[in-house]
C-alpha positions as a LaTeX table, in Angstrom:
\begin{tabular}{lrrr}
\hline
Residue & $x$ (\AA) & $y$ (\AA) & $z$ (\AA) \\
\hline
Met1 & 0.81 & $-7.50$ & 13.82 \\
Thr2 & 0.57 & $-3.77$ & 14.44 \\
Lys3 & $-2.36$ & $-2.30$ & 16.35 \\
Thr4 & $-2.58$ & 0.41 & 13.70 \\
Pro5 & $-5.36$ & $-0.24$ & 11.19 \\
Val6 & $-4.01$ & $-1.74$ & 7.98 \\
Phe7 & $-5.96$ & $-1.65$ & 4.71 \\
Gly8 & $-4.73$ & $-2.76$ & 1.32 \\
Ile9 & $-5.24$ & $-1.98$ & $-2.33$ \\
Thr10 & $-4.62$ & $-5.01$ & $-4.49$ \\
Gly11 & $-5.00$ & $-5.87$ & $-8.14$ \\
Trp12 & $-3.14$ & $-6.87$ & $-11.25$ \\
Lys13 & $-0.33$ & $-4.78$ & $-12.72$ \\
Asn14 & $-1.72$ & $-1.59$ & $-14.32$ \\
Ser15 & $-5.04$ & $-1.90$ & $-12.48$ \\
Gly16 & $-4.74$ & 1.56 & $-10.91$ \\
Lys17 & $-3.35$ & 0.58 & $-7.50$ \\
Thr18 & $-0.74$ & 3.31 & $-7.20$ \\
Gln19 & $-3.09$ & 6.09 & $-8.31$ \\
Leu20 & $-5.72$ & 4.84 & $-5.87$ \\
Val21 & $-3.27$ & 4.61 & $-2.95$ \\
Thr22 & $-1.89$ & 8.10 & $-3.58$ \\
Ser23 & $-5.41$ & 9.51 & $-3.88$ \\
Leu24 & $-6.43$ & 7.80 & $-0.63$ \\
Val25 & $-3.35$ & 9.14 & 1.15 \\
Gly26 & $-4.35$ & 12.64 & 0.04 \\
Glu27 & $-7.94$ & 12.10 & 1.16 \\
Phe28 & $-7.02$ & 10.72 & 4.58 \\
Thr29 & $-4.41$ & 13.39 & 5.28 \\
Ala30 & $-6.96$ & 16.07 & 4.30 \\
Arg31 & $-9.24$ & 14.49 & 6.92 \\
Gly32 & $-6.49$ & 14.96 & 9.51 \\
Phe33 & $-5.13$ & 11.41 & 9.67 \\
Lys34 & $-1.44$ & 10.52 & 9.73 \\
Val35 & $-0.95$ & 7.84 & 7.05 \\
Ser36 & 1.95 & 5.55 & 6.22 \\
Thr37 & 2.21 & 3.30 & 3.19 \\
Val38 & 3.93 & 0.07 & 2.23 \\
Lys39 & 4.35 & $-0.86$ & $-1.43$ \\
His40 & 5.30 & $-4.37$ & $-2.46$ \\
Ala41 & 7.51 & $-4.61$ & $-5.54$ \\
His42 & 7.90 & $-7.86$ & $-7.44$ \\
His43 & 11.08 & $-6.72$ & $-9.11$ \\
Asn44 & 14.48 & $-5.43$ & $-8.18$ \\
Phe45 & 14.35 & $-1.75$ & $-7.33$ \\
Asp46 & 16.76 & 0.89 & $-6.15$ \\
Ile47 & 16.00 & 4.15 & $-4.38$ \\
Asp48 & 19.62 & 5.20 & $-4.54$ \\
Arg49 & 21.69 & 6.22 & $-7.54$ \\
Pro50 & 25.13 & 5.02 & $-8.58$ \\
Gly51 & 27.88 & 7.34 & $-7.42$ \\
Ala52 & 25.99 & 8.74 & $-4.43$ \\
Asp53 & 27.73 & 8.30 & $-1.08$ \\
Ser54 & 24.93 & 6.14 & 0.31 \\
Tyr55 & 25.04 & 3.95 & $-2.81$ \\
Arg56 & 28.77 & 3.52 & $-2.31$ \\
His57 & 28.18 & 2.51 & 1.33 \\
Arg58 & 25.78 & $-0.25$ & 0.22 \\
Glu59 & 28.07 & $-1.38$ & $-2.59$ \\
Ala60 & 30.90 & $-1.65$ & $-0.07$ \\
Gly61 & 28.81 & $-4.16$ & 1.89 \\
Ala62 & 26.83 & $-2.23$ & 4.52 \\
Ser63 & 23.73 & $-4.14$ & 5.61 \\
Glu64 & 21.81 & $-0.95$ & 6.38 \\
Val65 & 22.40 & 2.62 & 5.33 \\
Ala66 & 20.49 & 5.52 & 6.87 \\
Leu67 & 20.35 & 8.66 & 4.75 \\
Val68 & 19.37 & 11.69 & 6.83 \\
Ser69 & 18.77 & 15.36 & 6.05 \\
Gly70 & 16.87 & 18.22 & 7.58 \\
Arg71 & 13.78 & 17.33 & 5.50 \\
Arg72 & 13.60 & 13.51 & 5.47 \\
Trp73 & 15.40 & 10.32 & 6.28 \\
Ala74 & 15.47 & 6.90 & 4.68 \\
Leu75 & 16.73 & 3.54 & 5.82 \\
Met76 & 17.84 & 1.09 & 3.17 \\
His77 & 18.32 & $-2.54$ & 4.16 \\
Glu78 & 20.18 & $-4.91$ & 1.87 \\
Leu79 & 18.90 & $-8.48$ & 2.12 \\
Arg80 & 22.17 & $-9.92$ & 0.80 \\
Gly81 & 20.64 & $-13.33$ & 0.15 \\
Glu82 & 18.17 & $-13.29$ & 3.07 \\
Glu83 & 14.50 & $-14.02$ & 2.39 \\
Glu84 & 12.13 & $-11.12$ & 1.81 \\
Pro85 & 10.81 & $-10.13$ & 5.25 \\
Pro86 & 7.15 & $-10.83$ & 6.02 \\
Leu87 & 4.74 & $-7.90$ & 5.96 \\
Asp88 & 4.32 & $-8.01$ & 9.77 \\
Glu89 & 8.04 & $-7.37$ & 10.20 \\
Ile90 & 7.90 & $-4.36$ & 7.89 \\
Leu91 & 4.82 & $-3.01$ & 9.67 \\
Ser92 & 6.59 & $-3.28$ & 13.04 \\
Arg93 & 9.32 & $-0.93$ & 11.76 \\
Leu94 & 6.93 & 1.91 & 10.87 \\
Ala95 & 6.55 & 4.92 & 13.13 \\
Pro96 & 3.19 & 5.38 & 14.89 \\
Cys97 & 0.41 & 6.63 & 12.63 \\
Asp98 & $-3.39$ & 6.43 & 12.29 \\
Leu99 & $-3.60$ & 4.21 & 9.20 \\
Ile100 & $-1.28$ & 2.09 & 7.08 \\
Leu101 & $-2.23$ & 1.66 & 3.43 \\
Ile102 & $-0.70$ & $-1.32$ & 1.66 \\
Glu103 & $-0.19$ & $-1.51$ & $-2.11$ \\
Gly104 & 0.15 & $-5.02$ & $-3.46$ \\
Tyr105 & 0.68 & $-7.99$ & $-1.13$ \\
Lys106 & $-2.10$ & $-9.96$ & $-2.84$ \\
Arg107 & $-1.70$ & $-13.01$ & $-0.60$ \\
Glu108 & $-1.58$ & $-11.34$ & 2.83 \\
Asn109 & $-4.46$ & $-11.51$ & 5.29 \\
His110 & $-5.42$ & $-7.86$ & 5.70 \\
Ala111 & $-8.59$ & $-6.14$ & 4.50 \\
Lys112 & $-8.35$ & $-5.00$ & 0.88 \\
Ile113 & $-10.08$ & $-3.29$ & $-2.00$ \\
Glu114 & $-9.42$ & $-4.84$ & $-5.41$ \\
Ala115 & $-8.65$ & $-2.32$ & $-8.16$ \\
Arg116 & $-9.87$ & $-3.27$ & $-11.64$ \\
Arg117 & $-9.34$ & $-1.39$ & $-14.88$ \\
Thr118 & $-10.57$ & $-2.19$ & $-18.35$ \\
Glu119 & $-7.00$ & $-2.89$ & $-19.51$ \\
Thr120 & $-6.63$ & $-5.73$ & $-16.98$ \\
Arg121 & $-10.15$ & $-7.20$ & $-17.35$ \\
Asp122 & $-9.02$ & $-10.46$ & $-18.96$ \\
Arg123 & $-6.59$ & $-11.30$ & $-16.15$ \\
Gly124 & $-9.42$ & $-12.43$ & $-13.90$ \\
Arg125 & $-10.92$ & $-11.25$ & $-10.65$ \\
Leu126 & $-8.98$ & $-11.74$ & $-7.41$ \\
Ala127 & $-11.92$ & $-11.36$ & $-5.01$ \\
Pro128 & $-13.49$ & $-14.80$ & $-5.49$ \\
Ala129 & $-10.35$ & $-16.49$ & $-4.14$ \\
Asp130 & $-9.57$ & $-13.95$ & $-1.37$ \\
Pro131 & $-12.03$ & $-13.45$ & 1.52 \\
Asn132 & $-9.98$ & $-10.43$ & 2.64 \\
Ile133 & $-11.10$ & $-8.45$ & $-0.41$ \\
Leu134 & $-14.08$ & $-6.51$ & 0.95 \\
Ala135 & $-14.88$ & $-4.28$ & $-2.04$ \\
Val136 & $-13.98$ & $-3.53$ & $-5.64$ \\
Ala137 & $-12.94$ & $-0.27$ & $-7.29$ \\
Ala138 & $-13.39$ & $-0.37$ & $-11.06$ \\
Asp139 & $-13.51$ & 1.83 & $-14.13$ \\
His140 & $-16.06$ & $-0.41$ & $-15.83$ \\
Ala141 & $-19.35$ & $-2.10$ & $-14.92$ \\
Gln142 & $-19.23$ & $-5.08$ & $-12.53$ \\
Pro143 & $-22.68$ & $-6.63$ & $-13.10$ \\
Asp144 & $-21.93$ & $-10.01$ & $-11.48$ \\
Glu145 & $-20.02$ & $-8.67$ & $-8.46$ \\
Thr146 & $-21.50$ & $-9.43$ & $-5.03$ \\
Leu147 & $-19.12$ & $-7.14$ & $-3.10$ \\
Pro148 & $-19.59$ & $-3.38$ & $-2.80$ \\
Val149 & $-18.35$ & $-1.70$ & $-6.00$ \\
Phe150 & $-16.90$ & 1.82 & $-6.16$ \\
Asp151 & $-16.05$ & 3.87 & $-9.19$ \\
Leu152 & $-12.24$ & 3.85 & $-9.36$ \\
Asn153 & $-12.29$ & 7.65 & $-9.06$ \\
Asp154 & $-14.69$ & 7.84 & $-6.10$ \\
Val155 & $-11.91$ & 8.21 & $-3.56$ \\
Ser156 & $-14.09$ & 9.92 & $-0.94$ \\
Ser157 & $-16.55$ & 7.00 & $-0.78$ \\
Met158 & $-13.73$ & 4.46 & $-0.60$ \\
Ala159 & $-12.10$ & 6.46 & 2.20 \\
Asp160 & $-15.44$ & 6.46 & 4.05 \\
Phe161 & $-15.60$ & 2.67 & 3.60 \\
Ile162 & $-12.03$ & 2.17 & 4.86 \\
Glu163 & $-12.59$ & 4.59 & 7.74 \\
Ser164 & $-15.73$ & 2.75 & 8.82 \\
His165 & $-14.25$ & $-0.73$ & 8.41 \\
Ser166 & $-11.05$ & 0.21 & 10.24 \\
Gly167 & $-12.82$ & 1.90 & 13.13 \\
Leu168 & $-10.95$ & 5.16 & 12.56 \\
Lys169 & $-12.13$ & 8.19 & 14.47 \\
Arg170 & $-11.56$ & 11.53 & 12.79 \\
Pro171 & $-9.12$ & 13.72 & 14.69 \\
Ala172 & $-10.60$ & 16.76 & 16.42 \\
Thr173 & $-10.00$ & 19.92 & 14.42 \\
\hline
\end{tabular}
């Protein structure tokens, strides 16, 4: 596993995970941290579009295609029947940073905050079955919760919690 602190946001579909991760990235970068993210998708996805040169490279059978410009680069890896790589393998491919935020990966063993929204209330709580869930972020009352509970919009307090738990030291300004 990487030596970089890893902290996850987990929850059911439509629980607010993506909004929370993007808000936390903004908060941590405003604090001077370099942040990377990993998002787990349970469905087929494509970051390329049909007809593009890189798409044509993949369709022709390339295992990996690097797309590079003066502003960004991306590496696409086609599994071509291979198993989905474990999270540790993905983390090992990331460039050095101060913090890695993970969206999804419910069953992995990294520290997490569970996102809960009213719309997903009847799907059940994940925390009771996962000792890696250290807190809850919700948009509704959590009267029976024993873990720390944050308002889903209180990004600053959640960032403080993650910063403290992860042992992050704010960069000198």
